[in-house]
N, C-alpha and C positions, 0 to 999 in steps of 0.2 A: 503494499500499500503506500503511496506517495505521502508527502507530508499534508498535514492537515491545513487548510487555507483559513483565513479570518472570515472571508466572505467569497461565496460563489454566486453568480448572478446568471439566472437561467432565462434566455431570450433578449434579443436586443430591441430596437426601434428606441422610440424617444425616452421612454421609460427606463429600459435596461442601460442604455449609453449615459443616461443622466446619472442614474445610481452609480454606474461605474465611474464617473468623473468625480462625483463626491466621495465615494469610498476611497478611490485611488487617491486623492488630496488628503485624505485623512491617513494616508500611510499604511491603509489595510491590505494593500496589492491583491485587489479582487481578480479573480478568474471568471471569465465570461464565456458562457456556452451561447454563439449567436443563433443557432437554430439553423436548419438546412430543410428545403423542401423534400417532402416525402409523399407517398402515394395517399397516406391519410390526410395530409396538411400540405397541399401544393402551395398554399399561399405563404407558408412559413419561411420567409426568406430573411437573411440577415438585414436588419434595418426595419423589417416588420411591414405593415400594410403600406406606409408610405412609399415603398419600392414600387407599388403598383400605381402611385398617383404622379401625374404629369407636372401639374402646376399647384404650388402651395403659396398662396397670397395672403393667410390671414396668420402666419407665424411673426410675432414681434422681432424686428431686427433686420427683415428681408423687404425692404420698400418697394424694390422691383419685382419682388417674388422669386421663387427658387424651385427648382424641380424636387419631387421627394426623394430620388436616389442622391442627388447632390447634396441636399440637407443632412441625409443620414451618413454620406460619407465625411461631412464636416463633423457630426457629432462623434463618429468612430476615430477620427484622427485626435480630437480633443480628448477622448477616453485613453487613447494609446499613448498620447503625449505624456499623462501622470502615471504611466507604468501599467495600465490595466492590461492582462493577458488574455487574448482572444483565441477561442478555438471554435472551429465551424461545424460543431455537432449539435444533435438534439439531445436531451436527457430521455432516457427510455424507461428508467426505473429509479425509484428513490426510496429511502426510509428515512422519513422526516421526523419521526418521533425518537430516534437514536440521538446519542451524544457522543461524538460528533454526527452530524447528518452525512448520509451516504448517498451517492448519486452515481448511476451507470450510464456513460454515453452511448452513442451509437457506433463508435469504434471499439467498445466492449471493455473499455477501462473503467475502474471504480475510482471515484475521488470523495474526499472527505472535507468537510467545512464546519466552522463553529455557527456561522450564521449564513442562511439562504435568502436570497432576494428572488421572487418569481415574477418575470416580467415577459411571459409567453405571448401575451396579446390575445386576439380573438380573429378568427377568420370570417369574411362576409360569407354568408350563404348565397350560392349562385343557382340559378335554374338548371346549369349542366348542358347549356345548348352550345354546340360547336361555333354557331355565329356569335353567340353571346361572347365567348371566350376569344374570338378572333378580332372582335370590334372593342374590347375592353380599352379603356383609355382613349378610344377614337370615337366617342360618343356614347358608349357604354359605362355606367359608374354603379357603385353600390355605396356613395356617400354624397348627398345632396349638399350638404353644408361644405364639404371639400370642394365640389366642382359646380355647383349650382350657378355661380356668377358667370361661367364659360358660355351659358345657354341663353343669354339675353335675347329677347325677341324670337325665340324659336318655340314651336311646340314640341312638349316633351310628353313621354309615357313613363309612368312609374307603376310596378306591379308589387303587391302586397296588401293586407288588409288590417294589419294592426296599429298600433300607435305609433310606431317608428314610420310606416308607410304614410299616415295622416300627418305626422310632424313634418316628414320630408317633402310630401306634396304641398302643405302649406308654405314651406320655406321656398320652394320652386316657384311659387305664384309671384315672388318679387321680381323675378328675372324672366320667366317664360311668358309668352303669350297666353298659352293654353297648356293644362295639366290634365292628362288623361290618365286615370287611376284604373287599372285593369285588375280586376279581382276574379277569383274561380267560384266565388258563391254570389248569393245576392243580398248577403248581409255582411256587415263588417264584424272583425273581432275587436277592433279599438274601443276605448274607453267612450261613454256617451258625449262626454265634453269634447274630445277629440272629433268625433262624428259631426257633431253639431257645426264646429268650426270648419270643418272640410265641406259638408253640405251648403252653409252659407256662403261659401266663397264662390263668387261667380266666374273665376278662371278655372275651377276645377270641374271635371266632367267625369262620371264613373262609367266604366263598361263592364257590365255584370256578367256572372256566369261564363267568364272567358278567361283563356290562358294563352300565353305567348308562345308559339311554335318556332318562331326564326325571327331573328333580328336581321333587318336589310340595312344596307347591302355591303356584304363582304367583299364584292369585285370592286366596289367604287372605293372601300377603305373606309368608309364613314357610315353613320346612322342615317337611313333614309326613310325608315319606317318600321312597323312590326307586322307579322303575319299572325293573326288571332285566329282561335278556334273557339267558337261556342260550345260549350261541354254539355249544353242541353240538346241543341239542333244538329251539333256536328258541322255547322256551316264554317267555312274559313273566309276571313276577309282581311284586307291590308289596311292599316290604320298608318297614314304619314306622318312622320314626326322628324325632329333633328336632334333626338336625344333619348337614351332609356336608361331608367334608373332602377334598380333591383333593391326592394326592401323587405325583404322577407326574413330579416335578422341576421345575428352573428352567432358563431359558435366560438366560445372561449377555449383556448388550446390548453386544457387541462386533461387530457387523457392519460399523459405520462404518471400522474399522480395516483391514479388507480384509486381515488375516493378517499384518500388520506386526510384531505383539508375539507371543511365545510363550505358548501356552495348554495346559491340560491335555486330556485326552481328552473332558472334557464342556463346554470351550470357555472356561473360567475363566482369566483371566491369571495368569501365573505371575510371582511376585514373590520377591525375593530381598533378604536383609538388611534386613528392614523392609518397605518399599513400593517398592522399587526395580525397574524393568523391565529388559530387556536394552538400551536405549537410554539414554545419558547424559541426566539431565535429564527423564525421563519416568516419573512416579510412578502407582500404582494403589491405590485404597483402597476398603473396602466390599464388597457383594455381587458386584461384578463379579471380585474376585479372592479371595473366602472362601465356600466352599461348605459350610464345617464348621458356623459359629456362626449366620450370618445373621441377626443380632439388630439392632436399632437402636443399642444402647449399643456393641456391637463395632466397627459400621461408623463411628460417632463415634470411637471411640478410634483407628480405623486412618486416618480423615481427618485428626486430629491428628499422627499418625506421619509421614504424607504431606506435611504443612505443614512439618512441622520438617525432614524430609529434603530437600525442595525449597528451603527457606531455606538449609540448610548447603551443599548443594550449590551454589546462587547465589554464596554468601559464598566459597567455595573458587574458584569459576571467576572472579569478578572479582579475588581476590587473584593469581591465577595470570595475569591478562592486564594 
């Protein structure tokens, strides 16, 4: 077994890299497992969901905007500058109740740490259409708050029927000429207040009992419309649009924990008093624990909190021994 690390950070992205910057500057020599795509989580890239985002215009300090990958490269360089050791692996198995905590990575190695920060993020749920994948970042998005401003003056389509879909549809009305909400049933799952707001907005139109079968047009390399199927009649129609948003939820990347930590009904890690989980010395930050804000800036803030929580916990622990 290798040496016991003070801190291991699982996952990268704004939360993981910020936690790395803070713990590294505190002299804790963090080891980070950045993550890598797998068949179970193809979106689990080093740098997180921002690696799938073309333009980021709402992160403070970038008045001209920045691409997601460029921004994550800067975060990464800053973490490395202060001495973070980065490894391009996922954690496949862990024992977080033990002291020290034990983690096994995809290369088969076991690692030990006194404190662990989990920043594995969440992956957007997609419909799984080949055309959707081909046009991702070319008019197909899973984040209206990230990309909505790029669709000014266009008609857009959003699919989903929960609170997230209604929130995103309402947000898109600030930019789009018309927002078509496609839902497979004739009633919404969203809360009453969100339904009322959506129904009251003249820019939102509902397309009931319908599913998206194809996003057009892959040949043109941009979104020109969607092919819909009515699930009652089986009839297919084409709805022209300039953008397509998927709002059917996110899946937190927590499979590797195998139920060791408490989660809410949607699988997000439950944290108390900042970023603490139920196990001493285990902290969670970013979208793996936050289903409310899900922004780069809030993930970075939570990464900072987790680092400070871990540092203080380690200090108290060493003082007690």
